[in-house]
C-alpha positions as protocol buffer text, in pm:
chain_id: "A"
residue {
  index: 1
  type: MET
  ca { x: -3 y: 23 z: -9 }
}
residue {
  index: 2
  type: SER
  ca { x: 139 y: 343 z: -86 }
}
residue {
  index: 3
  type: ALA
  ca { x: 163 y: 610 z: 154 }
}
residue {
  index: 4
  type: SER
  ca { x: -116 y: 832 z: -29 }
}
residue {
  index: 5
  type: GLN
  ca { x: -356 y: 514 z: -3 }
}
residue {
  index: 6
  type: LEU
  ca { x: -241 y: 441 z: 365 }
}
residue {
  index: 7
  type: ASP
  ca { x: -334 y: 805 z: 423 }
}
residue {
  index: 8
  type: LYS
  ca { x: -644 y: 809 z: 263 }
}
residue {
  index: 9
  type: ALA
  ca { x: -744 y: 432 z: 452 }
}
residue {
  index: 10
  type: ARG
  ca { x: -696 y: 676 z: 804 }
}
residue {
  index: 11
  type: GLU
  ca { x: -921 y: 951 z: 705 }
}
residue {
  index: 12
  type: PHE
  ca { x: -1097 y: 1157 z: 984 }
}
residue {
  index: 13
  type: LYS
  ca { x: -1447 y: 1164 z: 923 }
}
residue {
  index: 14
  type: LEU
  ca { x: -1488 y: 1531 z: 993 }
}
residue {
  index: 15
  type: GLY
  ca { x: -1870 y: 1590 z: 935 }
}
residue {
  index: 16
  type: VAL
  ca { x: -2082 y: 1711 z: 674 }
}
residue {
  index: 17
  type: VAL
  ca { x: -2142 y: 2043 z: 486 }
}
residue {
  index: 18
  type: ALA
  ca { x: -2363 y: 2135 z: 227 }
}
residue {
  index: 19
  type: GLY
  ca { x: -2449 y: 1758 z: 137 }
}
residue {
  index: 20
  type: LEU
  ca { x: -2038 y: 1675 z: 122 }
}
residue {
  index: 21
  type: LYS
  ca { x: -1888 y: 1465 z: 358 }
}
residue {
  index: 22
  type: ILE
  ca { x: -1569 y: 1621 z: 521 }
}
residue {
  index: 23
  type: SER
  ca { x: -1293 y: 1402 z: 603 }
}
residue {
  index: 24
  type: ALA
  ca { x: -904 y: 1480 z: 701 }
}
residue {
  index: 25
  type: THR
  ca { x: -596 y: 1273 z: 629 }
}
residue {
  index: 26
  type: PRO
  ca { x: -332 y: 1256 z: 874 }
}
residue {
  index: 27
  type: SER
  ca { x: -116 y: 1433 z: 667 }
}
residue {
  index: 28
  type: ALA
  ca { x: -369 y: 1709 z: 681 }
}
residue {
  index: 29
  type: ILE
  ca { x: -321 y: 1769 z: 1051 }
}
residue {
  index: 30
  type: VAL
  ca { x: 42 y: 1730 z: 1078 }
}
residue {
  index: 31
  type: GLY
  ca { x: 25 y: 2021 z: 832 }
}
residue {
  index: 32
  type: ASN
  ca { x: -189 y: 2219 z: 975 }
}
residue {
  index: 33
  type: LEU
  ca { x: 8 y: 2215 z: 1294 }
}
residue {
  index: 34
  type: MET
  ca { x: 334 y: 2317 z: 1065 }
}
residue {
  index: 35
  type: LEU
  ca { x: 191 y: 2603 z: 908 }
}
residue {
  index: 36
  type: TRP
  ca { x: 40 y: 2742 z: 1266 }
}
residue {
  index: 37
  type: ILE
  ca { x: 367 y: 2710 z: 1370 }
}
residue {
  index: 38
  type: LEU
  ca { x: 517 y: 2908 z: 1106 }
}
residue {
  index: 39
  type: LEU
  ca { x: 260 y: 3146 z: 1089 }
}
residue {
  index: 40
  type: SER
  ca { x: 293 y: 3232 z: 1434 }
}
residue {
  index: 41
  type: VAL
  ca { x: 679 y: 3269 z: 1440 }
}
residue {
  index: 42
  type: VAL
  ca { x: 612 y: 3504 z: 1119 }
}
residue {
  index: 43
  type: ALA
  ca { x: 341 y: 3724 z: 1322 }
}
residue {
  index: 44
  type: TYR
  ca { x: 606 y: 3707 z: 1655 }
}
residue {
  index: 45
  type: LEU
  ca { x: 859 y: 3858 z: 1393 }
}
residue {
  index: 46
  type: LEU
  ca { x: 688 y: 4083 z: 1272 }
}
residue {
  index: 47
  type: LYS
  ca { x: 659 y: 4221 z: 1652 }
}
residue {
  index: 48
  type: LEU
  ca { x: 313 y: 4093 z: 1753 }
}
residue {
  index: 49
  type: SER
  ca { x: 334 y: 3951 z: 2104 }
}
residue {
  index: 50
  type: LEU
  ca { x: 437 y: 3598 z: 2170 }
}
residue {
  index: 51
  type: LEU
  ca { x: 45 y: 3531 z: 2280 }
}
residue {
  index: 52
  type: SER
  ca { x: -81 y: 3734 z: 2004 }
}
residue {
  index: 53
  type: ALA
  ca { x: 117 y: 3553 z: 1738 }
}
residue {
  index: 54
  type: VAL
  ca { x: 49 y: 3198 z: 1841 }
}
residue {
  index: 55
  type: ILE
  ca { x: -374 y: 3252 z: 1870 }
}
residue {
  index: 56
  type: GLY
  ca { x: -324 y: 3476 z: 1595 }
}
residue {
  index: 57
  type: GLY
  ca { x: -159 y: 3157 z: 1448 }
}
residue {
  index: 58
  type: PHE
  ca { x: -421 y: 2999 z: 1523 }
}
residue {
  index: 59
  type: LEU
  ca { x: -668 y: 3235 z: 1438 }
}
residue {
  index: 60
  type: ALA
  ca { x: -489 y: 3239 z: 1056 }
}
residue {
  index: 61
  type: ILE
  ca { x: -521 y: 2826 z: 1025 }
}
residue {
  index: 62
  type: VAL
  ca { x: -906 y: 2857 z: 1068 }
}
residue {
  index: 63
  type: LEU
  ca { x: -957 y: 3124 z: 817 }
}
residue {
  index: 64
  type: HIS
  ca { x: -737 y: 2914 z: 595 }
}
residue {
  index: 65
  type: ASN
  ca { x: -917 y: 2629 z: 606 }
}
residue {
  index: 66
  type: ILE
  ca { x: -1264 y: 2800 z: 530 }
}
residue {
  index: 67
  type: ALA
  ca { x: -1125 y: 2972 z: 221 }
}
residue {
  index: 68
  type: ASP
  ca { x: -995 y: 2629 z: 137 }
}
residue {
  index: 69
  type: LEU
  ca { x: -1357 y: 2470 z: 216 }
}
residue {
  index: 70
  type: TRP
  ca { x: -1513 y: 2738 z: 42 }
}
residue {
  index: 71
  type: HIS
  ca { x: -1331 y: 2728 z: -244 }
}
residue {
  index: 72
  type: GLN
  ca { x: -1452 y: 2347 z: -266 }
}
residue {
  index: 73
  type: LEU
  ca { x: -1816 y: 2460 z: -211 }
}
residue {
  index: 74
  type: GLY
  ca { x: -1769 y: 2706 z: -512 }
}
residue {
  index: 75
  type: HIS
  ca { x: -1651 y: 2384 z: -669 }
}
residue {
  index: 76
  type: SER
  ca { x: -1989 y: 2170 z: -555 }
}
residue {
  index: 77
  type: TRP
  ca { x: -2189 y: 2438 z: -653 }
}
residue {
  index: 78
  type: ALA
  ca { x: -2028 y: 2432 z: -987 }
}
residue {
  index: 79
  type: ALA
  ca { x: -2061 y: 2057 z: -1021 }
}
residue {
  index: 80
  type: ARG
  ca { x: -2423 y: 2067 z: -890 }
}
residue {
  index: 81
  type: SER
  ca { x: -2525 y: 2306 z: -1147 }
}
residue {
  index: 82
  type: THR
  ca { x: -2393 y: 2035 z: -1388 }
}
residue {
  index: 83
  type: GLY
  ca { x: -2595 y: 1732 z: -1280 }
}
residue {
  index: 84
  type: TYR
  ca { x: -2273 y: 1566 z: -1150 }
}
residue {
  index: 85
  type: PRO
  ca { x: -2245 y: 1670 z: -837 }
}
residue {
  index: 86
  type: MET
  ca { x: -1934 y: 1615 z: -558 }
}
residue {
  index: 87
  type: ILE
  ca { x: -1978 y: 1436 z: -274 }
}
residue {
  index: 88
  type: GLY
  ca { x: -1716 y: 1523 z: -59 }
}
residue {
  index: 89
  type: VAL
  ca { x: -1401 y: 1723 z: 28 }
}
residue {
  index: 90
  type: ARG
  ca { x: -1067 y: 1590 z: 131 }
}
residue {
  index: 91
  type: PHE
  ca { x: -862 y: 1800 z: 287 }
}
residue {
  index: 92
  type: GLY
  ca { x: -473 y: 1644 z: 313 }
}
residue {
  index: 93
  type: PHE
  ca { x: -193 y: 1714 z: 129 }
}
residue {
  index: 94
  type: LEU
  ca { x: 15 y: 1843 z: 434 }
}
residue {
  index: 95
  type: GLY
  ca { x: -325 y: 2068 z: 587 }
}
residue {
  index: 96
  type: VAL
  ca { x: -241 y: 2295 z: 291 }
}
residue {
  index: 97
  type: LEU
  ca { x: -428 y: 2186 z: 12 }
}
residue {
  index: 98
  type: SER
  ca { x: -767 y: 1995 z: -19 }
}
residue {
  index: 99
  type: THR
  ca { x: -933 y: 1758 z: -287 }
}
residue {
  index: 100
  type: SER
  ca { x: -1328 y: 1743 z: -454 }
}
residue {
  index: 101
  type: VAL
  ca { x: -1448 y: 1384 z: -391 }
}
residue {
  index: 102
  type: TYR
  ca { x: -1655 y: 1297 z: -676 }
}
residue {
  index: 103
  type: PRO
  ca { x: -1843 y: 910 z: -680 }
}
residue {
  index: 104
  type: ALA
  ca { x: -1585 y: 627 z: -765 }
}
residue {
  index: 105
  type: ASP
  ca { x: -1820 y: 522 z: -1004 }
}
residue {
  index: 106
  type: GLU
  ca { x: -1923 y: 814 z: -1213 }
}
residue {
  index: 107
  type: ILE
  ca { x: -1990 y: 758 z: -1557 }
}
residue {
  index: 108
  type: PRO
  ca { x: -1774 y: 899 z: -1793 }
}
residue {
  index: 109
  type: LEU
  ca { x: -1815 y: 1297 z: -1838 }
}
residue {
  index: 110
  type: ALA
  ca { x: -1836 y: 1533 z: -2164 }
}
residue {
  index: 111
  type: PRO
  ca { x: -1484 y: 1746 z: -2136 }
}
residue {
  index: 112
  type: ALA
  ca { x: -1745 y: 2087 z: -2074 }
}
residue {
  index: 113
  type: VAL
  ca { x: -1830 y: 1943 z: -1724 }
}
residue {
  index: 114
  type: HIS
  ca { x: -1519 y: 1856 z: -1605 }
}
residue {
  index: 115
  type: ILE
  ca { x: -1442 y: 2244 z: -1669 }
}
residue {
  index: 116
  type: ARG
  ca { x: -1739 y: 2391 z: -1533 }
}
residue {
  index: 117
  type: ARG
  ca { x: -1624 y: 2202 z: -1236 }
}
residue {
  index: 118
  type: ALA
  ca { x: -1336 y: 2309 z: -1268 }
}
residue {
  index: 119
  type: LEU
  ca { x: -1420 y: 2677 z: -1299 }
}
residue {
  index: 120
  type: GLY
  ca { x: -1612 y: 2706 z: -955 }
}
residue {
  index: 121
  type: GLY
  ca { x: -1345 y: 2666 z: -702 }
}
residue {
  index: 122
  type: PRO
  ca { x: -1163 y: 2994 z: -843 }
}
residue {
  index: 123
  type: ILE
  ca { x: -1486 y: 3161 z: -895 }
}
residue {
  index: 124
  type: GLY
  ca { x: -1610 y: 3117 z: -538 }
}
residue {
  index: 125
  type: SER
  ca { x: -1253 y: 3203 z: -414 }
}
residue {
  index: 126
  type: LEU
  ca { x: -1293 y: 3530 z: -639 }
}
residue {
  index: 127
  type: LEU
  ca { x: -1629 y: 3643 z: -456 }
}
residue {
  index: 128
  type: MET
  ca { x: -1455 y: 3537 z: -96 }
}
residue {
  index: 129
  type: SER
  ca { x: -1163 y: 3759 z: -230 }
}
residue {
  index: 130
  type: ALA
  ca { x: -1414 y: 4045 z: -286 }
}
residue {
  index: 131
  type: ILE
  ca { x: -1555 y: 4026 z: 80 }
}
residue {
  index: 132
  type: ALA
  ca { x: -1203 y: 3986 z: 226 }
}
residue {
  index: 133
  type: GLY
  ca { x: -1061 y: 4295 z: 70 }
}
residue {
  index: 134
  type: VAL
  ca { x: -1338 y: 4471 z: 176 }
}
residue {
  index: 135
  type: ILE
  ca { x: -1394 y: 4326 z: 561 }
}
residue {
  index: 136
  type: PHE
  ca { x: -944 y: 4469 z: 542 }
}
residue {
  index: 137
  type: LEU
  ca { x: -1047 y: 4753 z: 395 }
}
residue {
  index: 138
  type: THR
  ca { x: -1255 y: 4838 z: 699 }
}
residue {
  index: 139
  type: VAL
  ca { x: -1007 y: 4716 z: 950 }
}
residue {
  index: 140
  type: LYS
  ca { x: -697 y: 4889 z: 824 }
}
residue {
  index: 141
  type: SER
  ca { x: -762 y: 5227 z: 961 }
}
residue {
  index: 142
  type: ARG
  ca { x: -758 y: 5067 z: 1356 }
}
residue {
  index: 143
  type: GLY
  ca { x: -361 y: 5023 z: 1228 }
}
residue {
  index: 144
  type: PHE
  ca { x: -132 y: 4697 z: 1249 }
}
residue {
  index: 145
  type: GLY
  ca { x: -210 y: 4442 z: 1494 }
}
residue {
  index: 146
  type: THR
  ca { x: -331 y: 4080 z: 1534 }
}
residue {
  index: 147
  type: LEU
  ca { x: -693 y: 4167 z: 1376 }
}
residue {
  index: 148
  type: TRP
  ca { x: -498 y: 4329 z: 1103 }
}
residue {
  index: 149
  type: LEU
  ca { x: -269 y: 4079 z: 990 }
}
residue {
  index: 150
  type: LEU
  ca { x: -534 y: 3818 z: 985 }
}
residue {
  index: 151
  type: THR
  ca { x: -809 y: 4038 z: 762 }
}
residue {
  index: 152
  type: LEU
  ca { x: -454 y: 4086 z: 548 }
}
residue {
  index: 153
  type: TRP
  ca { x: -404 y: 3708 z: 515 }
}
residue {
  index: 154
  type: PHE
  ca { x: -767 y: 3623 z: 470 }
}
residue {
  index: 155
  type: PHE
  ca { x: -791 y: 3857 z: 168 }
}
residue {
  index: 156
  type: LEU
  ca { x: -439 y: 3768 z: 6 }
}
residue {
  index: 157
  type: GLU
  ca { x: -432 y: 3409 z: 61 }
}
residue {
  index: 158
  type: ASN
  ca { x: -798 y: 3380 z: -94 }
}
residue {
  index: 159
  type: LEU
  ca { x: -689 y: 3599 z: -397 }
}
residue {
  index: 160
  type: LEU
  ca { x: -298 y: 3451 z: -458 }
}
residue {
  index: 161
  type: VAL
  ca { x: -368 y: 3115 z: -374 }
}
residue {
  index: 162
  type: PHE
  ca { x: -742 y: 3009 z: -423 }
}
residue {
  index: 163
  type: THR
  ca { x: -851 y: 3264 z: -710 }
}
residue {
  index: 164
  type: LEU
  ca { x: -543 y: 3311 z: -905 }
}
residue {
  index: 165
  type: GLY
  ca { x: -246 y: 3037 z: -779 }
}
residue {
  index: 166
  type: VAL
  ca { x: -493 y: 2776 z: -919 }
}
residue {
  index: 167
  type: PHE
  ca { x: -383 y: 2896 z: -1260 }
}
residue {
  index: 168
  type: LEU
  ca { x: -55 y: 2801 z: -1193 }
}
residue {
  index: 169
  type: PRO
  ca { x: 78 y: 2470 z: -1366 }
}
residue {
  index: 170
  type: LEU
  ca { x: 192 y: 2292 z: -1062 }
}
residue {
  index: 171
  type: GLY
  ca { x: 30 y: 1957 z: -1154 }
}
residue {
  index: 172
  type: PHE
  ca { x: -300 y: 1934 z: -918 }
}
residue {
  index: 173
  type: THR
  ca { x: -434 y: 2305 z: -991 }
}
residue {
  index: 174
  type: ASP
  ca { x: -723 y: 2363 z: -1094 }
}
residue {
  index: 175
  type: VAL
  ca { x: -580 y: 2454 z: -1413 }
}
residue {
  index: 176
  type: ASN
  ca { x: -457 y: 2128 z: -1513 }
}
residue {
  index: 177
  type: THR
  ca { x: -798 y: 1990 z: -1491 }
}
residue {
  index: 178
  type: ILE
  ca { x: -900 y: 2253 z: -1693 }
}
residue {
  index: 179
  type: VAL
  ca { x: -638 y: 2236 z: -1965 }
}
residue {
  index: 180
  type: HIS
  ca { x: -656 y: 1870 z: -1963 }
}
residue {
  index: 181
  type: TRP
  ca { x: -1009 y: 1872 z: -2085 }
}
residue {
  index: 182
  type: MET
  ca { x: -1000 y: 2122 z: -2291 }
}
residue {
  index: 183
  type: ARG
  ca { x: -753 y: 1936 z: -2498 }
}
residue {
  index: 184
  type: GLN
  ca { x: -999 y: 1643 z: -2497 }
}
residue {
  index: 185
  type: THR
  ca { x: -1268 y: 1880 z: -2666 }
}
residue {
  index: 186
  type: LYS
  ca { x: -1328 y: 1853 z: -3042 }
}
residue {
  index: 187
  type: PRO
  ca { x: -1372 y: 2122 z: -3245 }
}
residue {
  index: 188
  type: GLY
  ca { x: -1780 y: 2223 z: -3256 }
}
residue {
  index: 189
  type: ASP
  ca { x: -1820 y: 2003 z: -2916 }
}
residue {
  index: 190
  type: ASP
  ca { x: -2043 y: 2184 z: -2716 }
}
residue {
  index: 191
  type: SER
  ca { x: -2148 y: 1917 z: -2428 }
}
């Protein structure tokens, strides 16, 4: 059994959100802890008190997971609109990113369906980026501090990671799905 298969076999069931089964692999938990430590250190280096840095780092992890789940909900809403919905979200990849889960017995689908489902995440994240940007601008006037950093983090992560970052050809991003299925599309195929 490969490390990836072993990780999936030890998945933790976290509940259901919007009809999607939410789960996390052990690497997701380890990754979240590592990211919490990293963000806490960065906040401390930015001159927050140790307590504020640790609490702020934890809250940044919560916001990260909310942004990631929101991105997946965008995929889910797009998938439902095609008639071929997702069944779950798996948090993994060292806790940094999640995966859309579709039925194992899903019938072969037209490339356009895969493309629409792939575009749902970045569209949802673009909406969240706009909301997070407005929140940051309202908090910005209060000056530098934990709240300022958290709202900036939430805005930048939604914009740079979940909206624009998914278009970097890294092998696991939404653009890879889009390009793959665009190559499968025949000229004049609208299905």
